[in-house]
Legacy VTK file of the C-alpha trace (Angstrom):
# vtk DataFile Version 3.0
C-alpha trace
ASCII
DATASET POLYDATA
POINTS 143 float
-43.677 18.608 -101.434
-40.377 20.498 -101.532
-39.556 23.631 -99.593
-38.965 26.732 -101.655
-36.085 29.082 -101.059
-37.380 32.233 -99.431
-34.657 34.736 -100.346
-35.336 38.320 -101.350
-33.975 39.650 -104.609
-30.308 40.533 -104.961
-29.606 44.220 -104.512
-25.862 44.253 -105.206
-22.879 41.961 -105.649
-19.534 43.096 -104.236
-16.249 41.545 -105.307
-13.075 41.905 -103.280
-10.113 40.727 -105.307
-7.306 38.954 -103.500
-3.701 39.988 -104.122
-3.692 37.798 -107.249
-7.075 38.537 -108.793
-6.872 35.596 -111.184
-6.964 33.024 -108.370
-9.479 34.032 -105.691
-11.932 36.707 -104.641
-14.443 37.229 -101.872
-17.970 37.665 -103.174
-20.491 39.412 -100.982
-24.151 39.489 -101.961
-26.480 42.063 -100.430
-30.172 41.254 -100.746
-32.902 43.865 -101.080
-33.877 43.283 -97.442
-30.310 44.124 -96.322
-29.257 40.537 -95.593
-25.626 39.945 -96.543
-24.027 36.670 -97.644
-20.410 35.870 -98.478
-18.442 33.129 -100.221
-14.860 32.695 -101.427
-14.722 32.132 -105.194
-11.589 30.310 -106.358
-10.071 28.781 -109.480
-8.299 25.453 -109.825
-4.994 27.325 -109.882
-5.788 28.739 -106.433
-6.228 25.226 -105.058
-3.025 24.082 -106.769
-1.143 27.020 -105.234
-2.529 26.257 -101.767
-1.461 22.630 -102.123
2.050 23.642 -103.211
2.405 26.151 -100.372
1.423 23.502 -97.826
3.805 21.014 -99.444
6.705 23.474 -99.172
5.796 24.198 -95.549
5.552 20.581 -94.382
8.820 19.704 -96.127
10.510 21.942 -93.567
8.877 20.379 -90.498
10.710 17.503 -88.905
8.523 14.429 -88.650
5.911 15.732 -91.105
5.136 13.805 -94.266
5.698 15.953 -97.343
2.415 15.866 -99.253
0.273 18.279 -101.191
-3.040 19.199 -99.542
-5.374 22.152 -99.217
-7.673 22.303 -96.179
-10.785 24.360 -96.960
-12.028 26.150 -93.854
-14.582 28.518 -95.374
-17.191 28.014 -98.085
-15.421 27.896 -101.448
-17.063 28.154 -104.852
-14.861 26.651 -107.555
-15.241 28.448 -110.888
-13.377 28.356 -114.176
-12.513 32.059 -114.060
-13.193 35.077 -111.873
-14.859 37.424 -114.317
-18.127 39.148 -113.445
-20.242 37.064 -115.841
-18.988 33.751 -114.412
-19.569 34.914 -110.828
-23.062 36.224 -111.584
-23.961 33.036 -113.500
-22.796 30.886 -110.581
-24.908 32.924 -108.133
-27.955 32.728 -110.424
-27.526 28.960 -110.774
-27.142 28.481 -107.018
-30.379 30.397 -106.503
-32.180 28.407 -109.230
-30.938 25.111 -107.759
-31.864 26.250 -104.222
-28.229 25.823 -103.131
-27.375 29.470 -102.428
-27.775 29.363 -98.643
-25.762 26.143 -98.499
-22.773 27.688 -100.259
-22.888 31.278 -99.028
-22.496 32.206 -95.372
-25.022 34.694 -94.037
-23.104 37.386 -92.170
-25.997 39.480 -90.972
-28.010 38.485 -87.947
-31.698 37.850 -87.883
-33.582 39.505 -85.016
-33.820 36.171 -83.165
-29.995 35.858 -83.345
-29.293 39.300 -81.881
-28.035 38.110 -78.504
-25.683 35.470 -79.886
-22.037 35.983 -80.768
-20.785 33.132 -82.876
-18.241 32.245 -85.489
-18.587 30.576 -88.863
-16.723 27.562 -87.447
-19.966 26.270 -85.958
-21.953 27.170 -89.101
-23.344 30.425 -87.727
-22.784 34.070 -88.552
-20.956 37.209 -87.550
-22.606 40.483 -86.604
-24.414 43.061 -88.718
-21.826 45.622 -87.623
-18.928 43.592 -89.044
-20.750 43.229 -92.342
-21.394 46.976 -92.484
-17.700 47.756 -91.903
-16.661 45.312 -94.607
-19.072 46.833 -97.101
-18.185 50.424 -96.344
-14.436 50.227 -95.748
-12.994 47.237 -97.568
-14.759 46.271 -100.756
-14.557 47.478 -104.299
-18.067 47.690 -105.675
-18.734 45.961 -108.982
-22.078 46.386 -110.689
LINES 1 144
143 0 1 2 3 4 5 6 7 8 9 10 11 12 13 14 15 16 17 18 19 20 21 22 23 24 25 26 27 28 29 30 31 32 33 34 35 36 37 38 39 40 41 42 43 44 45 46 47 48 49 50 51 52 53 54 55 56 57 58 59 60 61 62 63 64 65 66 67 68 69 70 71 72 73 74 75 76 77 78 79 80 81 82 83 84 85 86 87 88 89 90 91 92 93 94 95 96 97 98 99 100 101 102 103 104 105 106 107 108 109 110 111 112 113 114 115 116 117 118 119 120 121 122 123 124 125 126 127 128 129 130 131 132 133 134 135 136 137 138 139 140 141 142
């Protein structure tokens, strides 16, 4: 018997475009129960740019080996393009494949987490207050 994903319905999807909107954007999903998840959506050109930037940087460091690499420190979702349809389709597919919670980071706390202050480095979440500030002060809403 397999476990079923117990996520509420999606209320809204927020997209925060990076300085070059054709390469990367932060996607924040708010569920109907108020739970908020986030993931960085990127294109292949974003990864190529990151690799080139690191290559140029290490070329200037004595003793470093000049090579192209791109360390990925946060969840990344690689997509062909960053249009709304592609992003929504990817989210729908992640939900259908029961992979959503594995790719998106939950940024709101559950009641049992309320006393803990943790970072995403150890696969945990930030606070509800941080998520609220991001939603109210930073993001451009896309419906």
